N, C-alpha and C positions, 0 to 999 in steps of 0.2 A: 608625624603629619600634623600640620597646623589649620587644618580646614575639613570640611566634608565631602564627599563625591555623591552624585545623585546619578544614576543609569537610567535613561529615558528611551523610550521608541521614538524615532523621529526620521526627517529625511534632510539631506543636504547635498549640494555638489561635491561629487568627487575632484580631486585636485592633482592629476597626473601630469608630469612633465610632458613638453611637448615630444619629447624624444620616446616617450613610452607609446606603445602599440594600443594602449587603453585611453590614449589622450581624446579621442571623440566622446568617451563616456563624459566627459567633463560638461558635456552640453544638457545632461539630463539627471534631475535629482534621483537619489537612491535611498532606499529604505535601510535602515540599522539602529545600532544602539549608540546614542549620544552620552557624552559624559559631561556632567557640570559639576564644576569645583567652585566652592565657595569658601574663601579663608575665614578662620576665626575673626571675631569682634576686634579691629583695629591692629590685627597683626600685618607686619610689613617684613619682608625678608624672601630668603628662599624656602621652597618646599618641594616635595617629591612624592610622588606614589607609583606603584606598580601594579600593574594588572595582567591576568592571564587571558589571552585572546584564543577563543576555541573557534575555528571554522567548521562549516558544515561536512567538509571533506575529512575531519578528524583531526586535522593539524592543528598544532598548539604553539604559542609563543608568548612569551613573557615581554611586555612592553613598560619600559619605566620613563615616566613624565617627569621633567625637571621644571620648575616655575618659579619665576620672579615675581612675587606679590608685590604691588605698590600701591 
């Protein structure tokens, strides 16, 4: 990885598609963990990172983020 990650508590609006039963939830901010990525000084190119997301229900999944750093 050519950068660093910062995990912070915060709020944001969800982004459910109009066809999703949760679409109405897009009108209200929800609390969660936000991920901030900062590339290494002067780096331009592709980067990626993977995280393990754990849900309160006990469900877990790995998520891969592919980035284009400009």
